[in-house]
Structures are given as structure tokens and as C-alpha cells.
N, C-alpha and C positions, 0 to 999 in steps of 0.2 A: 502217428499214422503209420500202420504197417501195410506194406504193399507186396503182393505176391505176383510174380510173372512167370507163366509156364512157357515152355518151348519144347520142340522135339516131336510133335505129332506129325502124322503123314498117312500115306496109303501104302500098305505092305501086303504081300500075299500071306495066306495061312502058313503057319510054321516059322515065319520070320521073327526077328527080334527088333525091338525099338526101345530107346531110352528117353524118357521124359525128364525134363529138368524144371525146377521151380526155384527161382531166385527170390530171396526174402530181403526186403530193405525196410528201413524205418526203425522205430523203437520197439524192440522186443525184450521180453524179460524171461528169465528162467523161473519155473520149468516151462518148456515149450514143447508142444505136441505138433508134429507135422503129419499130414495125412493126404491121401489121394482118394478122390471119389470119382465116379463116372455117371453119366446120364445119357439116356437115349430119349428121343422125342416122345412126349406123353407119359414118361415114367418118372418116378421119384429118383432123386440122387442116391446112388448106391455106393456103399463103402467098398473100398478096394484094399487099402493098406494104410497102416499108421506107424509112426515112430513116437511112442508115448513117452513124454518127458525125457527124451534123449537116451532112453535105456532099454525100452521094450518094443519089439516089433510085433505087429498083429496083422493078420491077413484074412481076407474073405476066403471061404472054402473054395470058391470058384477059381481063385488065382494062386492058391497055395502050391508051392513047388514050381511055379512058372514065373511069378513076379517077385522082385526083390526091391524093398525100399531101403534107401540109405541116405546119409546126410554128411555133407562136408562143411563142418562148422567154420573153417577158415574162409570158405567161399560163400557162406550163408546160402547154401544151395541144397535142396532135397532132390533126390533122384528116384525114378521108378524104372527099374530095368524090367522089361517085359519080354519073355522068351516064349517060344512055342505058341505064338498068337493064334487065336481062333476067330472066325467070323463073329462069334458071340461077344468078343471083346470090343467090337466096334461101338464107339461112344465118344462123347465129349468128356475129356478127363480134366478134372479140377484139382488144383492144389488147395489145401486148407490148413489153417493154423489156429492154435489157441494156447493160452497160457494157464488156464485154470481147470482143464478137463480132468475128471477122474476116470479111472480105467474103464468103468462100466459104461461110460458115455462115448467112448472113442468111436464106435461104429455109427453113431447118430449124427447126421450132418447138421441137425438143428442146433447143436451145441457149439459149433465152431464160429468164431468171430471174424476170421479173416479168410478171404477167398481170392483166388486168381480169376482171370477172365476165361480160362478154359482153352484146351487145345484138342482139335479133332484127331481121333485115331480111327482109321478105316482099315479093316482086314478083309481082303477079298478071298473068296473060296476058289 
């Protein structure tokens, strides 16, 4: 059983920075892909960033240059550093993981087996 727990959400003004953390516990195997998705009410879960098989970072165009995904293997933790936040970034952010993803499937939330409970990020204008 793999468990993902997010933390770090909150309410910030536009232009501020915020770092989300996702701690992974349980039995995982290599290769492992970690990703962040976000979702607003009534919308489908949207891809934000991924660290594919521990070696390739991928970003949605809407966050490229502002968000950075990273992973600390010693702490089993994945981070999402979010800079220059905009009101459009307001959403519930979810951490996701999978051990079998191919590169072409990274942006599709339906291919991920493991999910955290989500953490709310609100950016005020």
C-alpha cells in the first residue's frame, strides 16, 4: 500500500510563492513517476508537473517557468515550488504517483495509481 500525503497549501496574494510537499510512504518500486495535478470545482483534474522515472521533468505550459518540481529521495518527498502565483492557479492540488507510466501518459491523470488527499491553494488578486 502506497500512501501520499500533501501539505503546504494556503491563501497567498498574487505574485507570492508557495511550496507544496508530498510525502510518500509504503512499498514503492523503481521506476517511479511523481506528479502534481490540480482541480477546480466542476473541472477535470489538470496536469501541472511531473518527474518521470526520476530523471525527466515535464511541465504544463501554464506553469512553465514559474513552478518547479523536485524530489528528495532520502526523505521520500516530492516538492512543487510555485512562484509568481496568479489567481488562475487557485485549485486543490493533488500529488500522484505511478510505477509503470510511459512518457506519453504522464499528463493524463487516469493513468496514475496513487493519489494524495489534496491541498487547497488560493491566490487572491
